[in-house]
KEZA-932438 format. One record per atom (N, C-alpha, C): atom name; residue in one letter; residue number from 1; x negated, y, z. Coordinates in Angstrom, 1 decimal, decimal comma, padded with zeros to 4 digits. Layout:
N
atom  rest  nr  px  py  pz
CA  A  NUM  X  Y  Z;
...
END
This chain:
121
atom  rest  nr  px  py  pz
N  M  1  -044,2  -108,7  -062,7;
CA  M  1  -043,3  -108,3  -063,7;
C  M  1  -043,4  -106,8  -064,1;
N  R  2  -043,4  -106,5  -065,3;
CA  R  2  -043,5  -105,1  -065,8;
C  R  2  -042,2  -104,4  -065,6;
N  S  3  -042,2  -103,1  -065,6;
CA  S  3  -040,9  -102,4  -065,6;
C  S  3  -040,8  -101,4  -066,7;
N  L  4  -039,6  -101,0  -067,0;
CA  L  4  -039,4  -100,0  -068,1;
C  L  4  -038,4  -099,0  -067,6;
N  N  5  -038,7  -097,7  -067,8;
CA  N  5  -037,8  -096,6  -067,4;
C  N  5  -037,7  -095,7  -068,7;
N  Q  6  -036,8  -095,9  -069,5;
CA  Q  6  -036,7  -095,2  -070,7;
C  Q  6  -035,2  -094,9  -071,0;
N  V  7  -034,9  -093,6  -071,5;
CA  V  7  -033,6  -093,3  -071,8;
C  V  7  -033,6  -092,5  -073,1;
N  T  8  -032,7  -092,7  -074,0;
CA  T  8  -032,5  -092,0  -075,2;
C  T  8  -031,1  -091,5  -075,3;
N  L  9  -031,0  -090,2  -075,5;
CA  L  9  -029,7  -089,5  -075,6;
C  L  9  -029,5  -088,7  -076,8;
N  L  10  -028,3  -088,6  -077,4;
CA  L  10  -028,0  -087,8  -078,5;
C  L  10  -026,7  -087,1  -078,1;
N  G  11  -026,7  -085,8  -077,9;
CA  G  11  -025,5  -085,1  -077,5;
C  G  11  -025,6  -083,6  -077,9;
N  H  12  -024,9  -082,8  -077,0;
CA  H  12  -024,9  -081,4  -077,3;
C  H  12  -025,4  -080,6  -076,0;
N  C  13  -026,1  -079,6  -076,3;
CA  C  13  -026,7  -078,8  -075,2;
C  C  13  -025,5  -078,1  -074,5;
N  G  14  -025,4  -078,2  -073,2;
CA  G  14  -024,2  -077,7  -072,4;
C  G  14  -024,3  -076,2  -072,1;
N  K  15  -025,5  -075,7  -072,0;
CA  K  15  -025,7  -074,2  -071,7;
C  K  15  -027,1  -073,8  -072,2;
N  T  16  -027,3  -072,6  -072,3;
CA  T  16  -028,7  -072,1  -072,7;
C  T  16  -029,7  -072,5  -071,7;
N  P  17  -030,8  -073,1  -072,1;
CA  P  17  -031,8  -073,6  -071,2;
C  P  17  -032,3  -072,5  -070,2;
N  D  18  -032,6  -073,0  -069,0;
CA  D  18  -033,1  -072,2  -067,9;
C  D  18  -034,6  -072,5  -067,7;
N  V  19  -035,4  -071,4  -067,7;
CA  V  19  -036,8  -071,5  -067,6;
C  V  19  -037,2  -071,0  -066,2;
N  N  20  -037,9  -071,7  -065,4;
CA  N  20  -038,3  -071,2  -064,1;
C  N  20  -039,3  -070,0  -064,2;
N  P  21  -039,4  -069,2  -063,2;
CA  P  21  -040,2  -067,9  -063,3;
C  P  21  -041,7  -068,2  -063,7;
N  K  22  -042,3  -069,3  -063,4;
CA  K  22  -043,7  -069,6  -063,7;
C  K  22  -043,8  -070,1  -065,1;
N  Q  23  -042,7  -070,3  -065,8;
CA  Q  23  -042,6  -070,9  -067,2;
C  Q  23  -043,2  -072,3  -067,2;
N  S  24  -043,1  -073,1  -066,1;
CA  S  24  -043,7  -074,4  -066,1;
C  S  24  -042,6  -075,5  -066,2;
N  R  25  -041,4  -075,1  -066,2;
CA  R  25  -040,3  -076,1  -066,3;
C  R  25  -039,1  -075,5  -067,0;
N  L  26  -038,5  -076,2  -067,9;
CA  L  26  -037,2  -075,8  -068,5;
C  L  26  -036,2  -076,8  -068,2;
N  R  27  -035,0  -076,4  -067,9;
CA  R  27  -033,9  -077,3  -067,5;
C  R  27  -032,6  -076,9  -068,3;
N  F  28  -031,9  -078,0  -068,8;
CA  F  28  -030,6  -077,8  -069,5;
C  F  28  -029,7  -079,0  -069,2;
N  S  29  -028,5  -078,8  -069,5;
CA  S  29  -027,5  -079,9  -069,4;
C  S  29  -027,2  -080,4  -070,8;
N  L  30  -026,9  -081,7  -070,9;
CA  L  30  -026,7  -082,4  -072,1;
C  L  30  -025,4  -083,1  -072,0;
N  A  31  -024,4  -082,9  -072,9;
CA  A  31  -023,2  -083,6  -072,9;
C  A  31  -023,2  -084,8  -073,9;
N  T  32  -022,8  -085,9  -073,4;
CA  T  32  -022,6  -087,1  -074,4;
C  T  32  -021,2  -087,5  -074,2;
N  T  33  -020,5  -087,9  -075,3;
CA  T  33  -019,1  -088,2  -075,2;
C  T  33  -018,9  -089,6  -075,8;
N  N  34  -018,2  -090,5  -075,0;
CA  N  34  -017,8  -091,8  -075,5;
C  N  34  -016,4  -091,8  -075,8;
N  R  35  -016,0  -092,4  -076,9;
CA  R  35  -014,6  -092,6  -077,3;
C  R  35  -014,3  -094,0  -077,2;
N  F  36  -013,1  -094,3  -076,6;
CA  F  36  -012,6  -095,6  -076,4;
C  F  36  -011,1  -095,7  -076,5;
N  K  37  -010,6  -096,9  -076,6;
CA  K  37  -009,2  -097,1  -076,7;
C  K  37  -008,8  -098,1  -075,6;
N  R  38  -007,9  -097,8  -074,7;
CA  R  38  -007,5  -098,7  -073,6;
C  R  38  -006,7  -099,8  -074,2;
N  E  39  -006,7  -100,9  -073,6;
CA  E  39  -005,9  -102,1  -074,0;
C  E  39  -004,4  -101,7  -074,1;
N  G  40  -003,8  -101,9  -075,2;
CA  G  40  -002,4  -101,6  -075,4;
C  G  40  -002,1  -100,2  -075,8;
N  A  41  -003,1  -099,3  -075,8;
CA  A  41  -002,8  -097,9  -076,1;
C  A  41  -002,9  -097,7  -077,6;
N  D  42  -002,1  -096,7  -078,1;
CA  D  42  -002,1  -096,3  -079,5;
C  D  42  -003,1  -095,3  -079,8;
N  T  43  -003,5  -094,5  -078,9;
CA  T  43  -004,4  -093,4  -079,1;
C  T  43  -005,8  -093,6  -078,4;
N  S  44  -006,8  -093,0  -078,9;
CA  S  44  -008,1  -093,2  -078,2;
C  S  44  -008,3  -092,1  -077,2;
N  E  45  -009,2  -092,3  -076,3;
CA  E  45  -009,5  -091,3  -075,2;
C  E  45  -011,0  -091,1  -075,3;
N  Q  46  -011,4  -090,0  -074,6;
CA  Q  46  -012,8  -089,8  -074,6;
C  Q  46  -013,3  -089,4  -073,2;
N  Q  47  -014,5  -089,7  -072,9;
CA  Q  47  -015,1  -089,4  -071,6;
C  Q  47  -016,4  -088,7  -071,9;
N  T  48  -016,6  -087,5  -071,2;
CA  T  48  -017,8  -086,8  -071,4;
C  T  48  -018,7  -087,0  -070,2;
N  D  49  -019,9  -087,3  -070,4;
CA  D  49  -020,9  -087,4  -069,3;
C  D  49  -021,9  -086,3  -069,4;
N  W  50  -022,3  -085,7  -068,3;
CA  W  50  -023,3  -084,6  -068,3;
C  W  50  -024,6  -085,1  -067,7;
N  H  51  -025,7  -084,8  -068,4;
CA  H  51  -027,0  -085,2  -068,0;
C  H  51  -027,9  -084,0  -067,8;
N  D  52  -028,6  -083,9  -066,6;
CA  D  52  -029,6  -082,9  -066,4;
C  D  52  -030,9  -083,3  -067,0;
N  V  53  -031,4  -082,4  -067,9;
CA  V  53  -032,6  -082,7  -068,6;
C  V  53  -033,7  -081,7  -068,1;
N  V  54  -034,9  -082,2  -067,8;
CA  V  54  -036,0  -081,3  -067,4;
C  V  54  -037,2  -081,5  -068,4;
N  V  55  -037,8  -080,4  -068,8;
CA  V  55  -038,9  -080,5  -069,7;
C  V  55  -040,1  -079,8  -069,1;
N  F  56  -041,3  -080,4  -069,1;
CA  F  56  -042,5  -079,8  -068,6;
C  F  56  -043,4  -079,6  -069,8;
N  G  57  -044,4  -078,7  -069,7;
CA  G  57  -045,3  -078,5  -070,8;
C  G  57  -045,1  -077,2  -071,5;
N  Q  58  -046,0  -076,2  -071,4;
CA  Q  58  -045,9  -074,9  -072,0;
C  Q  58  -045,4  -074,8  -073,4;
N  P  59  -046,1  -075,6  -074,3;
CA  P  59  -045,6  -075,4  -075,7;
C  P  59  -044,2  -075,8  -076,0;
N  S  60  -043,8  -076,9  -075,3;
CA  S  60  -042,4  -077,4  -075,5;
C  S  60  -041,4  -076,4  -074,9;
N  I  61  -041,7  -075,9  -073,7;
CA  I  61  -040,9  -074,9  -073,1;
C  I  61  -040,7  -073,7  -073,9;
N  Q  62  -041,7  -073,1  -074,5;
CA  Q  62  -041,6  -071,9  -075,3;
C  Q  62  -040,8  -072,2  -076,5;
N  F  63  -041,0  -073,3  -077,2;
CA  F  63  -040,3  -073,6  -078,4;
C  F  63  -038,8  -073,8  -078,1;
N  L  64  -038,4  -074,6  -077,0;
CA  L  64  -037,0  -074,9  -076,7;
C  L  64  -036,3  -073,6  -076,2;
N  A  65  -037,0  -072,8  -075,4;
CA  A  65  -036,4  -071,5  -075,0;
C  A  65  -036,0  -070,6  -076,1;
N  K  66  -036,7  -070,7  -077,3;
CA  K  66  -036,3  -069,9  -078,4;
C  K  66  -035,3  -070,6  -079,3;
N  H  67  -035,3  -071,9  -079,4;
CA  H  67  -034,5  -072,6  -080,4;
C  H  67  -033,3  -073,4  -079,9;
N  L  68  -033,2  -073,7  -078,6;
CA  L  68  -032,1  -074,5  -078,1;
C  L  68  -031,0  -073,6  -077,6;
N  T  69  -029,8  -073,8  -078,1;
CA  T  69  -028,7  -072,9  -077,6;
C  T  69  -027,5  -073,8  -077,3;
N  R  70  -026,6  -073,2  -076,5;
CA  R  70  -025,4  -073,9  -076,1;
C  R  70  -024,6  -074,5  -077,3;
N  G  71  -024,2  -075,7  -077,2;
CA  G  71  -023,4  -076,3  -078,2;
C  G  71  -024,2  -077,0  -079,3;
N  Q  72  -025,5  -076,8  -079,3;
CA  Q  72  -026,4  -077,4  -080,4;
C  Q  72  -026,6  -078,8  -080,2;
N  P  73  -026,5  -079,6  -081,2;
CA  P  73  -026,8  -081,0  -081,1;
C  P  73  -028,3  -081,2  -080,7;
N  V  74  -028,6  -082,2  -079,9;
CA  V  74  -030,0  -082,3  -079,5;
C  V  74  -030,3  -083,8  -079,2;
N  F  75  -031,5  -084,3  -079,6;
CA  F  75  -032,0  -085,6  -079,3;
C  F  75  -032,9  -085,5  -078,1;
N  V  76  -032,8  -086,4  -077,1;
CA  V  76  -033,7  -086,4  -076,0;
C  V  76  -034,2  -087,8  -075,7;
N  R  77  -035,5  -087,9  -075,5;
CA  R  77  -036,1  -089,2  -075,1;
C  R  77  -036,9  -089,0  -073,9;
N  G  78  -036,8  -089,8  -072,9;
CA  G  78  -037,6  -089,6  -071,7;
C  G  78  -037,3  -090,7  -070,7;
N  R  79  -037,4  -090,4  -069,4;
CA  R  79  -037,2  -091,3  -068,3;
C  R  79  -036,3  -090,8  -067,3;
N  L  80  -035,6  -091,6  -066,5;
CA  L  80  -034,8  -091,2  -065,4;
C  L  80  -035,6  -091,0  -064,2;
N  R  81  -035,2  -090,0  -063,4;
CA  R  81  -035,8  -089,8  -062,1;
C  R  81  -034,7  -089,5  -061,1;
N  S  82  -034,7  -090,2  -060,0;
CA  S  82  -033,7  -090,0  -059,0;
C  S  82  -034,3  -089,2  -057,8;
N  Y  83  -033,4  -088,5  -057,1;
CA  Y  83  -033,8  -087,8  -055,9;
C  Y  83  -032,6  -087,7  -055,0;
N  S  84  -032,8  -087,3  -053,8;
CA  S  84  -031,7  -087,2  -052,8;
C  S  84  -031,6  -085,7  -052,4;
N  V  85  -030,3  -085,3  -052,3;
CA  V  85  -030,0  -084,0  -051,8;
C  V  85  -029,2  -084,1  -050,5;
N  T  86  -029,6  -083,4  -049,5;
CA  T  86  -028,8  -083,5  -048,2;
C  T  86  -028,3  -082,1  -047,9;
N  H  87  -027,0  -082,0  -047,6;
CA  H  87  -026,3  -080,8  -047,3;
C  H  87  -025,2  -081,1  -046,3;
N  E  88  -025,3  -080,4  -045,2;
CA  E  88  -024,3  -080,5  -044,1;
C  E  88  -024,1  -082,0  -043,7;
N  Q  89  -025,2  -082,6  -043,5;
CA  Q  89  -025,3  -084,0  -043,0;
C  Q  89  -024,7  -085,1  -044,0;
N  K  90  -024,6  -084,7  -045,2;
CA  K  90  -024,2  -085,6  -046,3;
C  K  90  -025,3  -085,7  -047,3;
N  T  91  -025,6  -086,9  -047,8;
CA  T  91  -026,7  -087,1  -048,7;
C  T  91  -026,1  -087,6  -050,0;
N  W  92  -026,6  -087,1  -051,1;
CA  W  92  -026,2  -087,5  -052,5;
C  W  92  -027,4  -087,9  -053,2;
N  R  93  -027,2  -089,0  -054,0;
CA  R  93  -028,3  -089,4  -055,0;
C  R  93  -028,0  -088,7  -056,3;
N  C  94  -029,0  -088,1  -056,8;
CA  C  94  -028,9  -087,3  -058,1;
C  C  94  -029,9  -087,9  -059,1;
N  W  95  -029,6  -087,7  -060,3;
CA  W  95  -030,4  -088,3  -061,4;
C  W  95  -030,7  -087,2  -062,4;
N  E  96  -031,9  -087,2  -063,0;
CA  E  96  -032,2  -086,3  -064,0;
C  E  96  -033,1  -087,0  -065,0;
N  V  97  -033,1  -086,5  -066,3;
CA  V  97  -033,9  -087,0  -067,3;
C  V  97  -035,2  -086,2  -067,4;
N  I  98  -036,3  -086,8  -067,2;
CA  I  98  -037,6  -086,1  -067,5;
C  I  98  -037,9  -086,3  -068,9;
N  A  99  -037,8  -085,3  -069,8;
CA  A  99  -037,9  -085,5  -071,2;
C  A  99  -039,4  -085,5  -071,7;
N  D  100  -039,6  -086,5  -072,6;
CA  D  100  -040,9  -086,5  -073,3;
C  D  100  -040,7  -085,9  -074,7;
N  D  101  -039,6  -086,1  -075,3;
CA  D  101  -039,2  -085,5  -076,6;
C  D  101  -037,9  -084,9  -076,5;
N  V  102  -037,8  -083,6  -077,0;
CA  V  102  -036,5  -082,9  -077,1;
C  V  102  -036,5  -082,3  -078,5;
N  I  103  -035,5  -082,7  -079,4;
CA  I  103  -035,5  -082,3  -080,7;
C  I  103  -034,2  -081,6  -081,0;
N  P  104  -034,1  -080,3  -081,1;
CA  P  104  -032,9  -079,6  -081,5;
C  P  104  -032,5  -080,0  -082,9;
N  L  105  -031,3  -080,3  -083,2;
CA  L  105  -030,8  -080,7  -084,5;
C  L  105  -029,9  -079,6  -085,1;
N  P  106  -029,7  -079,6  -086,4;
CA  P  106  -028,9  -078,6  -087,0;
C  P  106  -027,5  -078,5  -086,4;
N  K  107  -026,9  -077,3  -086,3;
CA  K  107  -025,6  -077,2  -085,7;
C  K  107  -024,5  -077,9  -086,6;
N  S  108  -023,4  -078,2  -085,9;
CA  S  108  -022,3  -078,9  -086,6;
C  S  108  -021,8  -078,2  -087,8;
N  T  109  -021,3  -078,9  -088,7;
CA  T  109  -020,7  -078,3  -089,9;
C  T  109  -019,2  -078,2  -089,7;
N  G  110  -018,7  -078,4  -088,5;
CA  G  110  -017,3  -078,3  -088,3;
C  G  110  -016,6  -079,6  -088,3;
N  H  111  -017,3  -080,7  -088,6;
CA  H  111  -016,6  -082,0  -088,6;
C  H  111  -016,8  -082,8  -087,3;
N  E  112  -017,6  -082,2  -086,4;
CA  E  112  -017,8  -082,9  -085,1;
C  E  112  -017,2  -082,0  -084,0;
N  P  113  -016,8  -082,6  -082,9;
CA  P  113  -016,3  -081,8  -081,8;
C  P  113  -017,4  -080,9  -081,2;
N  A  114  -016,9  -079,8  -080,7;
CA  A  114  -017,9  -078,9  -080,0;
C  A  114  -018,1  -079,4  -078,6;
N  V  115  -018,9  -078,7  -077,8;
CA  V  115  -019,2  -079,1  -076,5;
C  V  115  -017,9  -079,0  -075,7;
N  P  116  -017,5  -079,9  -074,9;
CA  P  116  -016,3  -079,9  -074,1;
C  P  116  -016,3  -078,7  -073,2;
N  E  117  -015,2  -078,1  -072,9;
CA  E  117  -015,1  -076,9  -072,0;
C  E  117  -015,3  -077,2  -070,6;
N  D  118  -015,1  -078,5  -070,1;
CA  D  118  -015,3  -078,8  -068,7;
C  D  118  -016,7  -079,0  -068,3;
N  N  119  -017,5  -078,0  -068,8;
CA  N  119  -019,0  -078,0  -068,5;
C  N  119  -019,3  -078,0  -067,0;
N  E  120  -019,8  -079,2  -066,6;
CA  E  120  -020,2  -079,3  -065,2;
C  E  120  -021,6  -078,8  -064,9;
N  A  121  -022,2  -078,4  -065,9;
CA  A  121  -023,6  -078,0  -065,8;
C  A  121  -023,8  -076,7  -065,1;
END
């Protein structure tokens, strides 16, 4: 059986991208927000999820370091990668998006919500 590991996200950049010293990797957080209404509720609620996005490739890194800013809408397409982190005898499973495409979009015209303040990034 074949397998598929593909993710597509549309959200807001959570912070200015971080480029490692060798300029071989760029990392940023991406906020996506889901709006929903609980059964029997009169008002809707929202839940913000934070995604760690990693970009490799010199041309992409240089472009995104110049053009991607906190709060900017951004389209990301790539794949999920999991890894484990162990600290003080506890192990956590972490996930990040290895991006193939990152496209900064025009900033909001004021009709869309800004990046939530509870930035976990």
